[in-house]
PyMOL Python script that loads the backbone (N, CA, C, O; Angstrom):
from pymol import cmd

cmd.read_pdbstr("""\
ATOM      1  N   MET A   1       0.847  -1.177  -0.182  1.00  0.00           N
ATOM      2  CA  MET A   1      -0.121   0.155   0.042  1.00  0.00           C
ATOM      3  C   MET A   1       0.747   0.992   0.099  1.00  0.00           C
ATOM      4  O   MET A   1       1.768   0.964   0.787  1.00  0.00           O
ATOM      5  N   ASN A   2       0.249   2.111  -0.914  1.00  0.00           N
ATOM      6  CA  ASN A   2       1.297   3.340  -0.613  1.00  0.00           C
ATOM      7  C   ASN A   2       0.210   4.360  -0.036  1.00  0.00           C
ATOM      8  O   ASN A   2      -0.923   4.098  -0.441  1.00  0.00           O
ATOM      9  N   THR A   3       0.285   5.349   0.730  1.00  0.00           N
ATOM     10  CA  THR A   3      -0.934   6.088   1.210  1.00  0.00           C
ATOM     11  C   THR A   3       0.292   7.556   1.487  1.00  0.00           C
ATOM     12  O   THR A   3       1.474   7.573   1.828  1.00  0.00           O
ATOM     13  N   PRO A   4      -0.559   8.495   1.192  1.00  0.00           N
ATOM     14  CA  PRO A   4      -0.363  10.037   1.572  1.00  0.00           C
ATOM     15  C   PRO A   4      -0.129  10.064   3.023  1.00  0.00           C
ATOM     16  O   PRO A   4      -0.206   9.074   3.750  1.00  0.00           O
ATOM     17  N   ARG A   5       0.214  11.480   3.468  1.00  0.00           N
ATOM     18  CA  ARG A   5       0.175  11.585   5.231  1.00  0.00           C
ATOM     19  C   ARG A   5      -1.054  11.809   5.462  1.00  0.00           C
ATOM     20  O   ARG A   5      -1.401  11.782   6.642  1.00  0.00           O
ATOM     21  N   GLY A   6      -2.158  12.120   4.326  1.00  0.00           N
ATOM     22  CA  GLY A   6      -3.416  12.182   4.923  1.00  0.00           C
ATOM     23  C   GLY A   6      -3.989  10.970   5.877  1.00  0.00           C
ATOM     24  O   GLY A   6      -3.272   9.984   6.043  1.00  0.00           O
ATOM     25  N   ALA A   7      -5.367  11.048   6.543  1.00  0.00           N
ATOM     26  CA  ALA A   7      -5.827   9.926   7.377  1.00  0.00           C
ATOM     27  C   ALA A   7      -6.996   9.266   6.352  1.00  0.00           C
ATOM     28  O   ALA A   7      -8.202   9.493   6.259  1.00  0.00           O
ATOM     29  N   ILE A   8      -6.057   8.307   5.591  1.00  0.00           N
ATOM     30  CA  ILE A   8      -7.194   7.603   4.787  1.00  0.00           C
ATOM     31  C   ILE A   8      -6.997   6.298   5.079  1.00  0.00           C
ATOM     32  O   ILE A   8      -7.571   5.436   4.413  1.00  0.00           O
ATOM     33  N   VAL A   9      -5.998   5.911   6.317  1.00  0.00           N
ATOM     34  CA  VAL A   9      -6.079   4.709   6.786  1.00  0.00           C
ATOM     35  C   VAL A   9      -7.062   4.516   8.106  1.00  0.00           C
ATOM     36  O   VAL A   9      -6.962   5.330   9.024  1.00  0.00           O
ATOM     37  N   ASP A  10      -8.155   3.265   8.200  1.00  0.00           N
ATOM     38  CA  ASP A  10      -8.483   3.008   9.363  1.00  0.00           C
ATOM     39  C   ASP A  10      -7.464   1.849  10.139  1.00  0.00           C
ATOM     40  O   ASP A  10      -7.146   0.685   9.897  1.00  0.00           O
ATOM     41  N   GLU A  11      -7.162   2.797  11.149  1.00  0.00           N
ATOM     42  CA  GLU A  11      -6.020   2.272  12.082  1.00  0.00           C
ATOM     43  C   GLU A  11      -6.782   1.239  12.771  1.00  0.00           C
ATOM     44  O   GLU A  11      -6.014   0.328  13.080  1.00  0.00           O
ATOM     45  N   ASP A  12      -7.785   1.046  13.078  1.00  0.00           N
ATOM     46  CA  ASP A  12      -8.034   0.047  14.021  1.00  0.00           C
ATOM     47  C   ASP A  12      -8.123  -1.138  13.199  1.00  0.00           C
ATOM     48  O   ASP A  12      -7.686  -2.227  13.571  1.00  0.00           O
ATOM     49  N   ALA A  13      -8.880  -0.870  11.698  1.00  0.00           N
ATOM     50  CA  ALA A  13      -8.931  -1.900  10.887  1.00  0.00           C
ATOM     51  C   ALA A  13      -7.547  -2.681  10.287  1.00  0.00           C
ATOM     52  O   ALA A  13      -7.331  -3.865  10.028  1.00  0.00           O
ATOM     53  N   LEU A  14      -7.016  -1.904  10.224  1.00  0.00           N
ATOM     54  CA  LEU A  14      -5.090  -2.439   9.760  1.00  0.00           C
ATOM     55  C   LEU A  14      -4.653  -3.023  10.898  1.00  0.00           C
ATOM     56  O   LEU A  14      -4.027  -4.078  10.805  1.00  0.00           O
ATOM     57  N   TYR A  15      -4.929  -2.389  12.281  1.00  0.00           N
ATOM     58  CA  TYR A  15      -4.457  -3.371  13.326  1.00  0.00           C
ATOM     59  C   TYR A  15      -4.711  -4.467  13.487  1.00  0.00           C
ATOM     60  O   TYR A  15      -3.924  -5.281  13.971  1.00  0.00           O
ATOM     61  N   ARG A  16      -6.242  -4.799  12.994  1.00  0.00           N
ATOM     62  CA  ARG A  16      -6.833  -5.877  13.264  1.00  0.00           C
ATOM     63  C   ARG A  16      -6.409  -6.795  12.394  1.00  0.00           C
ATOM     64  O   ARG A  16      -5.923  -7.805  12.903  1.00  0.00           O
ATOM     65  N   GLU A  17      -6.453  -6.734  11.138  1.00  0.00           N
ATOM     66  CA  GLU A  17      -5.753  -7.294  10.105  1.00  0.00           C
ATOM     67  C   GLU A  17      -3.878  -7.703  10.031  1.00  0.00           C
ATOM     68  O   GLU A  17      -3.394  -8.747   9.596  1.00  0.00           O
ATOM     69  N   LEU A  18      -3.317  -6.806  10.461  1.00  0.00           N
ATOM     70  CA  LEU A  18      -1.962  -7.415  10.985  1.00  0.00           C
ATOM     71  C   LEU A  18      -1.791  -8.357  12.147  1.00  0.00           C
ATOM     72  O   LEU A  18      -1.076  -9.359  12.165  1.00  0.00           O
ATOM     73  N   SER A  19      -2.695  -7.803  13.298  1.00  0.00           N
ATOM     74  CA  SER A  19      -2.637  -8.638  14.491  1.00  0.00           C
ATOM     75  C   SER A  19      -2.980 -10.035  14.137  1.00  0.00           C
ATOM     76  O   SER A  19      -2.485 -10.926  14.827  1.00  0.00           O
ATOM     77  N   SER A  20      -3.924 -10.411  12.948  1.00  0.00           N
ATOM     78  CA  SER A  20      -4.681 -11.670  12.997  1.00  0.00           C
ATOM     79  C   SER A  20      -3.452 -12.187  11.915  1.00  0.00           C
ATOM     80  O   SER A  20      -3.547 -13.403  11.748  1.00  0.00           O
ATOM     81  N   GLY A  21      -2.218 -11.521  11.068  1.00  0.00           N
ATOM     82  CA  GLY A  21      -1.518 -12.436  10.512  1.00  0.00           C
ATOM     83  C   GLY A  21      -1.693 -12.396   8.657  1.00  0.00           C
ATOM     84  O   GLY A  21      -0.954 -12.807   7.763  1.00  0.00           O
ATOM     85  N   ARG A  22      -3.120 -11.651   8.640  1.00  0.00           N
ATOM     86  CA  ARG A  22      -3.565 -11.878   7.174  1.00  0.00           C
ATOM     87  C   ARG A  22      -2.847 -10.748   6.531  1.00  0.00           C
ATOM     88  O   ARG A  22      -2.939 -10.541   5.321  1.00  0.00           O
ATOM     89  N   LEU A  23      -2.172 -10.057   7.284  1.00  0.00           N
ATOM     90  CA  LEU A  23      -1.679  -8.879   6.312  1.00  0.00           C
ATOM     91  C   LEU A  23      -0.164  -8.499   6.931  1.00  0.00           C
ATOM     92  O   LEU A  23       0.199  -8.704   8.089  1.00  0.00           O
ATOM     93  N   ARG A  24       0.346  -8.105   6.232  1.00  0.00           N
ATOM     94  CA  ARG A  24       1.953  -6.944   6.558  1.00  0.00           C
ATOM     95  C   ARG A  24       1.888  -5.807   6.110  1.00  0.00           C
ATOM     96  O   ARG A  24       1.108  -5.452   5.227  1.00  0.00           O
ATOM     97  N   ALA A  25       2.920  -4.925   6.820  1.00  0.00           N
ATOM     98  CA  ALA A  25       2.735  -3.986   6.160  1.00  0.00           C
ATOM     99  C   ALA A  25       4.281  -3.182   6.687  1.00  0.00           C
ATOM    100  O   ALA A  25       4.907  -3.510   7.694  1.00  0.00           O
ATOM    101  N   ALA A  26       4.666  -2.097   5.745  1.00  0.00           N
ATOM    102  CA  ALA A  26       5.724  -1.276   6.261  1.00  0.00           C
ATOM    103  C   ALA A  26       5.500   0.407   5.693  1.00  0.00           C
ATOM    104  O   ALA A  26       5.097   0.848   4.616  1.00  0.00           O
ATOM    105  N   PHE A  27       5.908   0.996   6.803  1.00  0.00           N
ATOM    106  CA  PHE A  27       5.309   2.517   6.743  1.00  0.00           C
ATOM    107  C   PHE A  27       6.511   3.192   6.895  1.00  0.00           C
ATOM    108  O   PHE A  27       7.416   2.784   7.622  1.00  0.00           O
ATOM    109  N   ASP A  28       6.562   4.389   6.122  1.00  0.00           N
ATOM    110  CA  ASP A  28       7.220   5.402   6.327  1.00  0.00           C
ATOM    111  C   ASP A  28       7.125   6.761   6.646  1.00  0.00           C
ATOM    112  O   ASP A  28       7.997   7.514   7.079  1.00  0.00           O
ATOM    113  N   VAL A  29       5.807   7.000   6.343  1.00  0.00           N
ATOM    114  CA  VAL A  29       5.064   8.334   6.943  1.00  0.00           C
ATOM    115  C   VAL A  29       3.652   7.770   7.337  1.00  0.00           C
ATOM    116  O   VAL A  29       2.904   6.900   6.892  1.00  0.00           O
ATOM    117  N   PHE A  30       3.630   8.688   8.403  1.00  0.00           N
ATOM    118  CA  PHE A  30       2.002   8.485   9.084  1.00  0.00           C
ATOM    119  C   PHE A  30       1.064   9.617   8.988  1.00  0.00           C
ATOM    120  O   PHE A  30       1.600  10.724   9.045  1.00  0.00           O
ATOM    121  N   TRP A  31      -0.111   9.592   8.866  1.00  0.00           N
ATOM    122  CA  TRP A  31      -1.100  10.388   9.185  1.00  0.00           C
ATOM    123  C   TRP A  31      -0.680  11.022  10.532  1.00  0.00           C
ATOM    124  O   TRP A  31      -0.968  12.219  10.507  1.00  0.00           O
ATOM    125  N   GLU A  32      -0.282  10.768  11.338  1.00  0.00           N
ATOM    126  CA  GLU A  32       0.178  11.879  12.624  1.00  0.00           C
ATOM    127  C   GLU A  32       1.423  11.864  12.837  1.00  0.00           C
ATOM    128  O   GLU A  32       1.844  10.707  12.836  1.00  0.00           O
ATOM    129  N   GLU A  33       2.348  12.765  13.054  1.00  0.00           N
ATOM    130  CA  GLU A  33       3.899  13.016  12.997  1.00  0.00           C
ATOM    131  C   GLU A  33       4.140  13.815  14.459  1.00  0.00           C
ATOM    132  O   GLU A  33       3.606  14.897  14.702  1.00  0.00           O
ATOM    133  N   PRO A  34       4.847  13.254  15.200  1.00  0.00           N
ATOM    134  CA  PRO A  34       5.102  11.924  15.437  1.00  0.00           C
ATOM    135  C   PRO A  34       4.291  10.745  15.629  1.00  0.00           C
ATOM    136  O   PRO A  34       3.329  10.981  16.360  1.00  0.00           O
ATOM    137  N   TYR A  35       4.355   9.596  15.231  1.00  0.00           N
ATOM    138  CA  TYR A  35       3.142   8.621  15.379  1.00  0.00           C
ATOM    139  C   TYR A  35       3.846   8.149  16.528  1.00  0.00           C
ATOM    140  O   TYR A  35       5.020   7.851  16.748  1.00  0.00           O
ATOM    141  N   THR A  36       2.399   8.175  17.449  1.00  0.00           N
ATOM    142  CA  THR A  36       2.490   6.823  18.798  1.00  0.00           C
ATOM    143  C   THR A  36       1.170   5.956  18.918  1.00  0.00           C
ATOM    144  O   THR A  36       0.655   5.685  20.004  1.00  0.00           O
ATOM    145  N   GLY A  37       0.638   5.518  17.601  1.00  0.00           N
ATOM    146  CA  GLY A  37      -0.048   4.833  18.022  1.00  0.00           C
ATOM    147  C   GLY A  37      -0.003   3.082  18.035  1.00  0.00           C
ATOM    148  O   GLY A  37       1.121   2.607  18.190  1.00  0.00           O
ATOM    149  N   ARG A  38      -0.807   2.399  17.927  1.00  0.00           N
ATOM    150  CA  ARG A  38      -1.043   0.814  18.783  1.00  0.00           C
ATOM    151  C   ARG A  38      -0.057   0.356  18.034  1.00  0.00           C
ATOM    152  O   ARG A  38       0.838  -0.328  18.531  1.00  0.00           O
ATOM    153  N   LEU A  39      -0.100   0.774  16.327  1.00  0.00           N
ATOM    154  CA  LEU A  39       0.585  -0.027  15.472  1.00  0.00           C
ATOM    155  C   LEU A  39       2.578  -0.299  15.767  1.00  0.00           C
ATOM    156  O   LEU A  39       3.315  -1.215  15.401  1.00  0.00           O
ATOM    157  N   LEU A  40       2.743   0.446  16.239  1.00  0.00           N
ATOM    158  CA  LEU A  40       4.385   0.163  16.749  1.00  0.00           C
ATOM    159  C   LEU A  40       4.350  -0.640  17.928  1.00  0.00           C
ATOM    160  O   LEU A  40       5.411  -0.792  18.535  1.00  0.00           O
ATOM    161  N   GLU A  41       3.269  -1.201  18.371  1.00  0.00           N
ATOM    162  CA  GLU A  41       3.138  -2.225  19.265  1.00  0.00           C
ATOM    163  C   GLU A  41       3.417  -3.681  18.631  1.00  0.00           C
ATOM    164  O   GLU A  41       3.914  -4.633  19.233  1.00  0.00           O
ATOM    165  N   LEU A  42       3.002  -3.652  17.318  1.00  0.00           N
ATOM    166  CA  LEU A  42       2.975  -5.257  16.641  1.00  0.00           C
ATOM    167  C   LEU A  42       4.557  -5.653  16.486  1.00  0.00           C
ATOM    168  O   LEU A  42       5.553  -4.945  16.630  1.00  0.00           O
ATOM    169  N   PRO A  43       4.453  -6.826  16.193  1.00  0.00           N
ATOM    170  CA  PRO A  43       5.859  -7.749  15.995  1.00  0.00           C
ATOM    171  C   PRO A  43       6.507  -6.978  14.312  1.00  0.00           C
ATOM    172  O   PRO A  43       5.825  -6.578  13.369  1.00  0.00           O
ATOM    173  N   SER A  44       8.024  -6.995  14.457  1.00  0.00           N
ATOM    174  CA  SER A  44       8.287  -6.459  13.323  1.00  0.00           C
ATOM    175  C   SER A  44       8.377  -7.082  12.232  1.00  0.00           C
ATOM    176  O   SER A  44       8.932  -6.709  11.199  1.00  0.00           O
ATOM    177  N   ASP A  45       7.661  -8.344  12.507  1.00  0.00           N
ATOM    178  CA  ASP A  45       7.544  -9.488  11.151  1.00  0.00           C
ATOM    179  C   ASP A  45       6.172  -9.065  10.265  1.00  0.00           C
ATOM    180  O   ASP A  45       5.918  -9.581   9.176  1.00  0.00           O
ATOM    181  N   ARG A  46       5.293  -7.993  10.939  1.00  0.00           N
ATOM    182  CA  ARG A  46       4.170  -8.054  10.857  1.00  0.00           C
ATOM    183  C   ARG A  46       4.002  -6.710  10.316  1.00  0.00           C
ATOM    184  O   ARG A  46       3.290  -6.389   9.364  1.00  0.00           O
ATOM    185  N   PHE A  47       4.970  -5.737  11.256  1.00  0.00           N
ATOM    186  CA  PHE A  47       4.523  -4.174  10.717  1.00  0.00           C
ATOM    187  C   PHE A  47       5.968  -3.670  10.937  1.00  0.00           C
ATOM    188  O   PHE A  47       6.671  -3.929  11.914  1.00  0.00           O
ATOM    189  N   MET A  48       6.374  -2.730   9.620  1.00  0.00           N
ATOM    190  CA  MET A  48       7.738  -2.292   9.666  1.00  0.00           C
ATOM    191  C   MET A  48       8.057  -0.950   9.678  1.00  0.00           C
ATOM    192  O   MET A  48       7.813  -0.364   8.623  1.00  0.00           O
ATOM    193  N   VAL A  49       8.563  -0.257  10.631  1.00  0.00           N
ATOM    194  CA  VAL A  49       8.684   1.481  10.307  1.00  0.00           C
ATOM    195  C   VAL A  49      10.016   1.499   9.940  1.00  0.00           C
ATOM    196  O   VAL A  49      10.882   0.894  10.571  1.00  0.00           O
ATOM    197  N   THR A  50      10.314   2.442   8.533  1.00  0.00           N
ATOM    198  CA  THR A  50      11.834   2.607   8.004  1.00  0.00           C
ATOM    199  C   THR A  50      11.508   4.326   8.197  1.00  0.00           C
ATOM    200  O   THR A  50      10.468   4.971   8.333  1.00  0.00           O
ATOM    201  N   PRO A  51      12.668   4.611   8.144  1.00  0.00           N
ATOM    202  CA  PRO A  51      12.921   6.028   8.188  1.00  0.00           C
ATOM    203  C   PRO A  51      12.321   6.659   6.637  1.00  0.00           C
ATOM    204  O   PRO A  51      12.593   5.955   5.664  1.00  0.00           O
ATOM    205  N   HIS A  52      11.528   7.942   6.376  1.00  0.00           N
ATOM    206  CA  HIS A  52      11.334   8.057   5.146  1.00  0.00           C
ATOM    207  C   HIS A  52      12.552   8.851   4.395  1.00  0.00           C
ATOM    208  O   HIS A  52      12.578   9.116   3.193  1.00  0.00           O
ATOM    209  N   ILE A  53      13.499   9.158   5.310  1.00  0.00           N
ATOM    210  CA  ILE A  53      14.678   9.781   4.390  1.00  0.00           C
ATOM    211  C   ILE A  53      15.749   8.732   3.995  1.00  0.00           C
ATOM    212  O   ILE A  53      16.881   9.068   3.646  1.00  0.00           O
ATOM    213  N   ALA A  54      15.289   7.296   4.076  1.00  0.00           N
ATOM    214  CA  ALA A  54      16.270   6.247   3.397  1.00  0.00           C
ATOM    215  C   ALA A  54      16.449   6.165   2.206  1.00  0.00           C
ATOM    216  O   ALA A  54      17.381   5.419   1.906  1.00  0.00           O
ATOM    217  N   SER A  55      15.890   6.668   1.326  1.00  0.00           N
ATOM    218  CA  SER A  55      15.945   6.977  -0.084  1.00  0.00           C
ATOM    219  C   SER A  55      16.871   8.012  -0.406  1.00  0.00           C
ATOM    220  O   SER A  55      17.248   8.241  -1.556  1.00  0.00           O
ATOM    221  N   THR A  56      17.250   8.662   0.644  1.00  0.00           N
ATOM    222  CA  THR A  56      18.851   9.526   0.227  1.00  0.00           C
ATOM    223  C   THR A  56      20.034   9.193   0.716  1.00  0.00           C
ATOM    224  O   THR A  56      21.031   9.906   0.604  1.00  0.00           O
ATOM    225  N   CYS A  57      20.000   8.063   1.302  1.00  0.00           N
ATOM    226  CA  CYS A  57      21.101   7.514   2.154  1.00  0.00           C
ATOM    227  C   CYS A  57      21.902   6.913   0.802  1.00  0.00           C
ATOM    228  O   CYS A  57      21.334   6.747  -0.277  1.00  0.00           O
ATOM    229  N   ARG A  58      23.527   6.574   1.083  1.00  0.00           N
ATOM    230  CA  ARG A  58      24.297   6.232   0.087  1.00  0.00           C
ATOM    231  C   ARG A  58      23.925   4.607  -0.124  1.00  0.00           C
ATOM    232  O   ARG A  58      23.813   4.119  -1.248  1.00  0.00           O
ATOM    233  N   GLU A  59      23.754   3.853   1.091  1.00  0.00           N
ATOM    234  CA  GLU A  59      23.472   2.522   0.529  1.00  0.00           C
ATOM    235  C   GLU A  59      22.225   2.356  -0.485  1.00  0.00           C
ATOM    236  O   GLU A  59      22.327   1.815  -1.586  1.00  0.00           O
ATOM    237  N   PHE A  60      21.298   2.778  -0.074  1.00  0.00           N
ATOM    238  CA  PHE A  60      20.155   2.722  -0.598  1.00  0.00           C
ATOM    239  C   PHE A  60      20.256   3.286  -2.118  1.00  0.00           C
ATOM    240  O   PHE A  60      19.723   2.588  -2.980  1.00  0.00           O
ATOM    241  N   LEU A  61      20.840   4.387  -2.487  1.00  0.00           N
ATOM    242  CA  LEU A  61      20.946   4.667  -3.792  1.00  0.00           C
ATOM    243  C   LEU A  61      21.662   3.655  -4.430  1.00  0.00           C
ATOM    244  O   LEU A  61      21.244   3.069  -5.428  1.00  0.00           O
ATOM    245  N   ALA A  62      22.940   3.389  -3.774  1.00  0.00           N
ATOM    246  CA  ALA A  62      23.697   1.955  -4.730  1.00  0.00           C
ATOM    247  C   ALA A  62      22.750   0.355  -4.866  1.00  0.00           C
ATOM    248  O   ALA A  62      22.731  -0.592  -5.652  1.00  0.00           O
ATOM    249  N   ALA A  63      22.291   0.610  -4.050  1.00  0.00           N
ATOM    250  CA  ALA A  63      21.275  -0.860  -4.141  1.00  0.00           C
ATOM    251  C   ALA A  63      20.035  -0.830  -5.254  1.00  0.00           C
ATOM    252  O   ALA A  63      19.596  -1.738  -5.960  1.00  0.00           O
ATOM    253  N   THR A  64      19.675   0.441  -5.147  1.00  0.00           N
ATOM    254  CA  THR A  64      19.079   0.866  -6.526  1.00  0.00           C
ATOM    255  C   THR A  64      19.596   0.987  -7.504  1.00  0.00           C
ATOM    256  O   THR A  64      18.921   0.582  -8.451  1.00  0.00           O
ATOM    257  N   ALA A  65      20.507   1.367  -7.741  1.00  0.00           N
ATOM    258  CA  ALA A  65      21.750   1.359  -8.849  1.00  0.00           C
ATOM    259  C   ALA A  65      21.716  -0.206  -9.505  1.00  0.00           C
ATOM    260  O   ALA A  65      21.376  -0.402 -10.673  1.00  0.00           O
ATOM    261  N   ARG A  66      22.089  -1.210  -8.646  1.00  0.00           N
ATOM    262  CA  ARG A  66      22.373  -2.603  -8.873  1.00  0.00           C
ATOM    263  C   ARG A  66      20.995  -3.269  -9.090  1.00  0.00           C
ATOM    264  O   ARG A  66      20.912  -4.372  -9.629  1.00  0.00           O
ATOM    265  N   ASP A  67      20.023  -2.649  -8.703  1.00  0.00           N
ATOM    266  CA  ASP A  67      18.723  -3.462  -9.067  1.00  0.00           C
ATOM    267  C   ASP A  67      18.196  -2.893 -10.559  1.00  0.00           C
ATOM    268  O   ASP A  67      17.534  -3.580 -11.337  1.00  0.00           O
ATOM    269  N   PHE A  68      18.551  -1.721 -10.771  1.00  0.00           N
ATOM    270  CA  PHE A  68      18.439  -1.226 -11.984  1.00  0.00           C
ATOM    271  C   PHE A  68      19.275  -1.920 -13.006  1.00  0.00           C
ATOM    272  O   PHE A  68      18.989  -2.211 -14.167  1.00  0.00           O
ATOM    273  N   VAL A  69      20.159  -2.086 -12.456  1.00  0.00           N
ATOM    274  CA  VAL A  69      21.397  -2.746 -13.820  1.00  0.00           C
ATOM    275  C   VAL A  69      20.717  -4.232 -13.637  1.00  0.00           C
ATOM    276  O   VAL A  69      20.305  -4.614 -14.733  1.00  0.00           O
ATOM    277  N   GLN A  70      20.551  -4.879 -12.933  1.00  0.00           N
ATOM    278  CA  GLN A  70      19.664  -6.084 -13.323  1.00  0.00           C
ATOM    279  C   GLN A  70      18.423  -6.238 -14.084  1.00  0.00           C
ATOM    280  O   GLN A  70      18.230  -7.047 -14.991  1.00  0.00           O
ATOM    281  N   PHE A  71      17.611  -5.386 -13.621  1.00  0.00           N
ATOM    282  CA  PHE A  71      16.535  -5.115 -14.485  1.00  0.00           C
ATOM    283  C   PHE A  71      16.790  -5.059 -15.804  1.00  0.00           C
ATOM    284  O   PHE A  71      16.469  -5.853 -16.689  1.00  0.00           O
ATOM    285  N   LEU A  72      17.506  -3.869 -15.871  1.00  0.00           N
ATOM    286  CA  LEU A  72      17.925  -3.862 -17.687  1.00  0.00           C
ATOM    287  C   LEU A  72      18.245  -5.324 -17.996  1.00  0.00           C
ATOM    288  O   LEU A  72      17.428  -5.840 -18.760  1.00  0.00           O
ATOM    289  N   ASP A  73      19.319  -6.176 -17.550  1.00  0.00           N
ATOM    290  CA  ASP A  73      19.987  -6.939 -17.919  1.00  0.00           C
ATOM    291  C   ASP A  73      18.759  -8.357 -18.358  1.00  0.00           C
ATOM    292  O   ASP A  73      18.912  -9.203 -19.239  1.00  0.00           O
ATOM    293  N   MET A  74      17.531  -8.197 -17.352  1.00  0.00           N
ATOM    294  CA  MET A  74      16.475  -9.081 -17.319  1.00  0.00           C
ATOM    295  C   MET A  74      15.561  -8.686 -19.025  1.00  0.00           C
ATOM    296  O   MET A  74      15.142  -9.535 -19.812  1.00  0.00           O
ATOM    297  N   VAL A  75      15.501  -7.641 -19.131  1.00  0.00           N
ATOM    298  CA  VAL A  75      14.503  -7.108 -20.110  1.00  0.00           C
ATOM    299  C   VAL A  75      15.350  -6.820 -21.178  1.00  0.00           C
ATOM    300  O   VAL A  75      14.800  -6.968 -22.270  1.00  0.00           O
ATOM    301  N   ALA A  76      16.396  -6.491 -21.212  1.00  0.00           N
ATOM    302  CA  ALA A  76      17.236  -6.181 -22.461  1.00  0.00           C
ATOM    303  C   ALA A  76      18.738  -6.414 -22.280  1.00  0.00           C
ATOM    304  O   ALA A  76      19.643  -5.587 -22.162  1.00  0.00           O
ATOM    305  N   PRO A  77      18.784  -8.155 -22.289  1.00  0.00           N
ATOM    306  CA  PRO A  77      20.183  -8.498 -22.308  1.00  0.00           C
ATOM    307  C   PRO A  77      20.729  -8.273 -23.749  1.00  0.00           C
ATOM    308  O   PRO A  77      20.106  -8.183 -24.807  1.00  0.00           O
ATOM    309  N   GLN A  78      22.226  -8.198 -23.466  1.00  0.00           N
ATOM    310  CA  GLN A  78      23.080  -7.774 -24.413  1.00  0.00           C
ATOM    311  C   GLN A  78      23.579  -8.673 -25.298  1.00  0.00           C
ATOM    312  O   GLN A  78      24.363  -8.306 -26.174  1.00  0.00           O
TER     313      GLN A  78
END
""", "prot")
cmd.dss("prot")
cmd.show_as("cartoon", "prot")
cmd.util.cbc("prot")
cmd.orient("prot")
């Protein structure tokens, strides 16, 4: 799911689905910052929180470049 910062997520419904194990999620932004809700109580194998600035770190950019090269090799082999 890709959500904007607006409150479009039914937090109670999301919590129930994540708690049941039927759904997993990762968020890097929330409808409320700083987020203090109960989603943070869930185990990390069901709900993961990452920093929103991850896309600007050197490691992320290097991994993205590697992934893109692999993708190009798959779709347009030389």
